[in-house]
C-alpha positions as CSV (number, residue, x, y, z in Angstrom):
1,M,-13.1,-12.6,18.8
2,Y,-12.6,-11.5,15.2
3,Q,-15.4,-12.1,12.7
4,A,-15.4,-12.4,8.9
5,E,-16.1,-8.7,8.6
6,H,-13.0,-7.9,10.6
7,R,-10.8,-10.1,8.4
8,I,-12.2,-8.5,5.3
9,F,-11.5,-5.0,6.8
10,R,-7.9,-6.1,7.6
11,E,-7.2,-7.2,4.1
12,A,-8.7,-3.9,2.7
13,F,-6.5,-1.9,5.1
14,R,-3.4,-3.9,4.1
15,R,-4.1,-3.1,0.5
16,F,-4.5,0.6,1.4
17,L,-1.2,0.6,3.2
18,D,0.6,-1.1,0.3
19,R,-0.8,1.4,-2.1
20,E,-0.9,4.7,-0.2
21,V,1.5,4.5,2.7
22,V,4.4,2.0,2.4
23,P,5.8,3.4,-0.8
24,H,6.1,6.9,0.8
25,I,7.5,6.0,4.2
26,D,11.1,6.8,3.3
27,R,10.2,10.2,2.0
28,W,8.1,11.0,5.1
29,E,11.0,9.9,7.3
30,A,13.3,12.2,5.4
31,D,10.8,15.1,5.6
32,G,10.1,14.5,9.3
33,I,6.3,14.7,8.8
34,V,3.4,12.8,7.2
35,P,1.7,15.1,4.7
36,R,-1.9,16.1,5.3
37,E,-3.1,14.4,2.1
38,A,-2.2,11.1,3.7
39,W,-4.6,11.9,6.5
40,A,-7.3,12.9,4.0
41,K,-6.9,9.6,2.2
42,L,-7.2,7.7,5.4
43,G,-10.4,9.6,6.3
44,A,-11.9,9.2,2.8
45,A,-11.4,5.4,2.9
46,G,-13.1,5.2,6.4
47,F,-9.9,4.3,8.3
48,L,-10.1,7.2,10.8
49,C,-12.4,6.9,13.8
50,P,-14.3,3.9,12.5
51,W,-16.0,3.5,15.8
52,L,-17.8,6.9,15.7
53,P,-21.5,6.7,15.1
54,E,-22.6,7.4,11.5
55,E,-24.2,10.7,12.5
56,Y,-20.7,12.1,13.3
57,G,-19.0,10.7,10.2
58,G,-17.9,7.2,11.4
59,S,-19.1,3.7,10.7
60,G,-20.4,2.7,14.1
61,A,-17.8,-0.1,14.2
62,D,-16.5,-1.8,17.3
63,F,-13.1,-1.3,18.9
64,L,-11.7,-4.3,17.1
65,Y,-11.5,-2.3,13.9
66,S,-9.3,0.2,15.7
67,V,-7.1,-2.7,16.9
68,V,-6.8,-3.9,13.3
69,I,-5.7,-0.5,12.1
70,A,-3.1,-0.1,14.9
71,E,-1.7,-3.6,14.3
72,E,-1.4,-3.2,10.5
73,L,0.2,0.2,10.8
74,A,2.7,-1.2,13.2
75,R,3.4,-4.3,11.1
76,A,3.9,-2.2,8.0
77,G,6.5,-0.1,9.8
78,A,4.2,3.0,9.5
79,V,3.9,3.9,13.2
80,G,5.0,7.4,12.3
81,L,1.5,7.9,10.9
82,M,-0.1,8.3,14.3
83,A,-3.7,7.6,13.2
84,P,-4.4,5.6,16.4
85,L,-3.4,8.6,18.5
86,H,-5.9,10.7,16.6
87,S,-8.7,8.1,16.3
88,D,-8.5,6.1,19.6
89,I,-6.8,8.4,22.1
90,V,-7.8,12.1,21.3
91,V,-11.1,11.8,19.6
92,P,-12.7,9.7,22.5
93,Y,-12.2,12.7,24.8
94,L,-14.5,14.8,22.6
95,Y,-17.0,12.0,22.0
96,H,-17.4,11.1,25.7
97,L,-16.9,14.6,27.3
98,G,-18.0,17.0,24.6
99,T,-21.3,18.8,24.4
100,E,-23.6,18.0,21.4
101,E,-22.6,21.3,19.8
102,Q,-18.9,20.5,20.2
103,R,-19.4,17.0,18.7
104,R,-21.3,18.3,15.7
105,R,-18.7,21.1,15.1
106,W,-15.6,18.9,15.2
107,L,-16.2,15.2,15.0
108,P,-17.1,15.0,11.2
109,G,-13.8,16.7,10.4
110,W,-11.9,14.4,12.7
111,A,-13.4,11.4,10.9
112,S,-12.7,12.8,7.4
113,G,-9.1,13.7,8.2
114,E,-9.8,17.4,7.6
115,I,-9.1,18.2,11.2
116,I,-6.0,16.5,12.7
117,T,-5.8,16.3,16.5
118,A,-3.3,16.2,19.3
119,V,-3.5,16.0,23.1
120,A,-1.1,18.2,25.1
121,M,-0.2,16.8,28.5
122,S,3.6,16.6,28.9
123,E,5.5,19.7,29.9
124,P,9.3,20.3,30.3
125,N,9.0,19.5,34.0
126,A,5.9,17.2,34.0
127,G,5.9,14.1,31.9
128,S,4.3,11.0,33.3
129,D,3.5,12.9,36.5
130,L,0.4,14.7,35.2
131,A,-0.4,16.2,38.5
132,A,2.8,18.4,38.3
133,L,1.8,20.3,35.2
134,K,2.1,24.1,35.3
135,T,0.3,25.4,32.2
136,W,-2.6,27.4,33.5
137,A,-5.8,29.1,32.2
138,R,-7.7,31.9,33.8
139,R,-11.3,32.8,33.0
140,E,-11.9,36.2,31.6
141,G,-15.6,36.8,30.7
142,D,-16.5,34.3,28.0
143,E,-12.9,33.3,27.3
144,Y,-10.1,31.2,28.8
145,V,-6.6,32.8,28.7
146,I,-3.9,30.1,28.6
147,N,-0.2,30.5,29.5
148,G,2.5,27.8,29.5
149,S,4.3,25.3,27.3
150,K,4.0,21.7,26.3
151,I,6.6,19.3,24.9
152,F,6.8,16.0,23.1
153,I,3.4,16.6,21.5
154,S,2.7,14.0,18.8
155,N,1.0,15.5,15.7
156,G,2.1,18.9,17.1
157,I,2.9,20.4,13.8
158,N,-0.1,19.0,11.8
159,A,-2.7,19.4,14.5
160,D,-5.6,21.7,13.8
161,L,-7.0,21.2,17.3
162,V,-5.2,20.4,20.5
163,V,-6.8,19.2,23.7
164,V,-4.7,21.0,26.3
165,A,-4.5,19.9,30.0
166,C,-4.0,23.0,32.1
167,R,-4.7,24.3,35.6
168,T,-7.8,26.3,36.1
169,D,-7.5,26.4,39.9
170,R,-3.9,27.1,41.0
171,D,-4.7,26.7,44.7
172,A,-6.2,23.2,44.4
173,P,-4.3,20.1,45.3
174,P,-2.0,18.7,42.5
175,S,-4.5,16.2,41.2
176,R,-7.4,18.7,41.2
177,G,-7.9,22.0,39.6
178,I,-7.0,20.7,36.1
179,S,-9.2,21.2,33.1
180,L,-9.2,20.1,29.4
181,I,-9.5,23.0,26.9
182,C,-9.7,22.6,23.1
183,V,-7.3,25.0,21.4
184,E,-7.7,25.5,17.6
185,A,-4.7,26.3,15.4
186,D,-5.7,29.9,14.8
187,A,-6.3,30.8,18.4
188,P,-4.5,34.1,19.3
189,G,-1.4,33.4,21.4
190,F,-1.0,29.8,20.3
191,K,2.4,29.1,18.7
192,R,4.2,26.0,17.5
193,G,7.7,25.6,18.9
194,R,10.4,23.6,17.2
195,K,9.7,20.3,15.6
196,L,11.7,17.9,17.7
197,E,14.4,15.7,16.3
198,K,14.0,12.2,17.6
199,M,15.8,8.9,17.7
200,G,12.9,7.2,16.0
201,L,9.4,7.9,14.7
202,R,11.0,10.4,12.5
203,S,8.0,10.9,10.2
204,Q,5.8,11.6,13.2
205,D,5.7,15.4,13.8
206,T,6.5,15.8,17.5
207,A,6.7,19.4,18.7
208,E,6.8,22.0,21.4
209,L,3.7,24.1,21.8
210,V,3.6,27.5,23.4
211,F,0.6,29.4,24.9
212,D,1.3,33.1,25.4
213,E,-1.9,34.8,26.6
214,C,-3.7,32.3,24.3
215,R,-7.4,33.2,24.1
216,V,-10.1,30.6,23.4
217,P,-13.8,30.7,23.9
218,A,-15.1,29.4,27.2
219,G,-17.2,27.0,25.2
220,N,-14.1,25.1,24.3
221,L,-13.9,23.6,27.7
222,L,-14.1,19.8,27.5
223,G,-16.0,18.1,30.2
224,Q,-16.2,19.7,33.7
225,E,-13.9,22.5,34.8
226,N,-11.3,21.3,37.4
227,R,-12.1,17.7,36.6
228,G,-9.5,17.2,33.9
229,F,-7.3,14.9,35.9
230,H,-10.2,12.6,36.5
231,H,-11.1,12.7,32.8
232,M,-7.5,11.9,31.7
233,M,-7.3,8.9,34.1
234,A,-10.6,7.6,32.8
235,H,-9.2,7.6,29.2
236,L,-5.7,6.3,29.8
237,Q,-6.8,2.6,29.9
238,Q,-7.6,2.7,26.2
239,E,-4.5,4.8,25.4
240,R,-2.2,2.3,27.0
241,L,-4.0,-0.6,25.5
242,V,-3.5,0.9,22.0
243,C,0.2,1.3,22.8
244,A,0.4,-2.3,23.8
245,V,-1.3,-3.4,20.6
246,M,1.2,-1.5,18.5
247,A,4.2,-2.8,20.4
248,Q,3.0,-6.4,20.2
249,A,2.4,-6.1,16.4
250,M,5.9,-4.6,15.9
251,A,7.4,-7.5,17.9
252,E,5.6,-10.0,15.7
253,A,6.7,-8.2,12.5
254,M,10.3,-8.0,13.7
255,L,10.4,-11.8,14.5
256,D,8.9,-12.6,11.1
257,M,11.5,-10.5,9.2
258,T,14.3,-11.9,11.3
259,V,13.4,-15.6,10.8
260,A,13.2,-15.0,7.1
261,Y,16.6,-13.3,7.1
262,A,18.3,-15.8,9.4
263,T,17.1,-18.8,7.5
264,E,18.4,-17.4,4.2
265,R,21.6,-15.7,5.3
266,K,24.5,-18.1,5.6
267,A,27.6,-18.0,7.8
268,F,30.3,-20.7,7.8
269,G,28.3,-22.6,5.2
270,R,25.0,-22.9,7.0
271,P,22.0,-20.6,7.7
272,V,22.4,-18.2,10.6
273,A,19.3,-19.7,12.2
274,A,20.9,-23.1,12.2
275,F,23.4,-22.3,14.9
276,Q,22.0,-23.6,18.2
277,H,22.6,-20.3,20.1
278,N,20.7,-18.4,17.4
279,A,17.9,-20.9,17.2
280,F,17.4,-20.8,20.9
281,K,17.4,-17.0,20.8
282,I,14.6,-17.1,18.2
283,V,12.7,-19.7,20.2
284,D,12.9,-17.5,23.3
285,M,11.6,-14.5,21.3
286,A,8.8,-16.5,19.8
287,T,7.7,-17.7,23.2
288,E,7.6,-14.3,24.7
289,I,5.7,-12.9,21.7
290,K,3.1,-15.6,22.0
291,M,2.7,-14.9,25.7
292,G,2.3,-11.2,24.9
293,R,-0.4,-12.0,22.3
294,A,-2.4,-14.2,24.7
295,F,-2.4,-11.6,27.4
296,L,-3.2,-8.8,25.0
297,D,-6.1,-10.6,23.3
298,Q,-7.6,-11.3,26.7
299,L,-7.4,-7.6,27.6
300,V,-8.9,-6.5,24.3
301,R,-11.9,-8.8,24.9
302,R,-12.3,-7.4,28.4
303,H,-12.0,-3.8,27.2
304,L,-14.7,-4.5,24.6
305,A,-16.9,-5.8,27.5
306,G,-16.4,-2.6,29.4
307,D,-14.4,-4.0,32.2
308,D,-12.1,-1.9,34.4
309,I,-8.7,-3.3,33.5
310,V,-6.4,-0.5,34.5
311,T,-4.1,-2.7,36.5
312,D,-3.8,-5.4,33.9
313,V,-3.4,-2.9,31.1
314,S,-0.6,-1.2,33.0
315,M,1.1,-4.6,33.3
316,A,0.6,-5.3,29.6
317,K,1.8,-1.9,28.5
318,A,5.0,-2.2,30.6
319,W,5.8,-5.9,29.8
320,I,4.9,-5.9,26.1
321,A,6.8,-2.6,25.4
322,E,9.9,-3.9,27.2
323,M,9.5,-7.3,25.4
324,A,9.3,-5.6,22.0
325,N,12.5,-3.7,22.8
326,R,14.2,-6.9,23.7
327,V,13.0,-8.5,20.5
328,A,14.3,-5.5,18.5
329,Y,17.8,-5.8,20.1
330,H,18.1,-9.5,19.3
331,C,16.7,-9.1,15.8
332,V,19.2,-6.5,14.9
333,Q,22.0,-8.7,16.3
334,L,20.8,-11.6,14.2
335,H,20.9,-9.4,11.1
336,G,24.5,-8.7,11.8
337,G,26.0,-5.6,10.1
338,Y,22.9,-5.4,7.9
339,G,20.8,-4.8,10.9
340,Y,22.5,-1.5,11.4
341,M,21.8,-0.4,7.8
342,E,18.8,1.9,7.1
343,E,18.0,-0.1,4.0
344,Y,16.8,-3.0,6.2
345,P,13.4,-2.5,7.9
346,I,14.7,-3.9,11.2
347,C,16.9,-0.8,11.6
348,R,13.8,1.5,11.6
349,F,11.8,-0.9,13.7
350,Y,14.6,-0.8,16.3
351,R,14.4,2.9,16.5
352,D,10.6,3.2,16.3
353,V,9.8,0.7,19.0
354,R,11.9,2.4,21.7
355,P,9.4,5.1,22.8
356,F,6.6,2.6,23.5
357,A,8.3,2.0,26.8
358,I,8.2,5.8,27.4
359,F,5.1,7.5,26.1
360,A,1.6,7.1,27.6
361,G,3.4,6.5,30.9
362,T,6.9,5.0,31.3
363,T,7.5,1.4,32.2
364,E,8.4,2.7,35.7
365,I,5.1,4.6,36.1
366,M,3.1,1.5,34.9
367,K,4.8,-0.6,37.6
368,L,4.1,2.1,40.2
369,I,0.4,2.0,39.2
370,V,0.3,-1.8,39.5
371,A,2.1,-1.7,42.9
372,R,-0.3,0.8,44.3
373,N,-3.3,-1.1,43.1
374,M,-1.9,-4.2,44.7
375,G,-1.6,-2.4,48.0
376,L,2.2,-2.5,48.0
377,L,2.7,1.2,48.1
378,G,1.0,4.1,49.9
């Protein structure tokens, strides 16, 4: 699957992370946000939206380059720098649904890191159930006027442009009447709420967003009016695949650091890993991780081929995220008291891997999708 150019790219990105990201993670964690200059450096080095055609500021690379970036950020413990959200979840909405004018206006800035993006779906009373969202927009002449609030929005503080899911037909059935509208940071009536304090991903700026008679040009509509739910469903396959990629890479990194620790750390005169119970625990984790990698690589190949893999991706997102959380629990345990100390990377990994079973659709929602697609539920 990977060619020589992918391996060269991976090594280059690892060097970039070692130089420009890893030394600053502790400070970003303390500040609760990744500074904008880090995004600009990513863009200048070609690590944002590498799949975009050159005419829009990208390199025209294949999706595997995005996989490499997501994996290496996760392995470095830098998942708080949500470049995959920007590059592989939000930007594809504009590329696939936007007009040529919208693409030329925004895509180059998105590739350079000058414009940071977010997507606003979740609401205080509508998380995984997107059909239940209440934020709405009415058309007034050549403008949309948006009212409502969003919560748990990644990149919410840094974002210069937010793709907002809102109702444009309040009388339509729940899964219809939803549209996607691009809201720029200076739009009248757009306000940032509080930056949310989270268990993990502390350097990732997650925020509440408020729209109070927020006015945006009608030309900021993305895709077709009232077809937003359909547009979101069409893009969730890649979003959930990216989440599975990052969770898998985190599981692999946690196992590596734990094996290194458990073979060096001694208890009762022998390495922690030499106790049969601990050795078996490590073997079980290694086995599950290899199973996850085999399943994930197959799905990446099929996604590259353009296959509809919604059911299998939902399975993978659910199983790999839960597996990574099991690995995190056992790895902390094998570290003993040091696993609970912030100075050891496993502590941050334990916190940071937890939301992968929650965002982009909870494990329970993933199972619901699979059950419906198997004909088990109505």
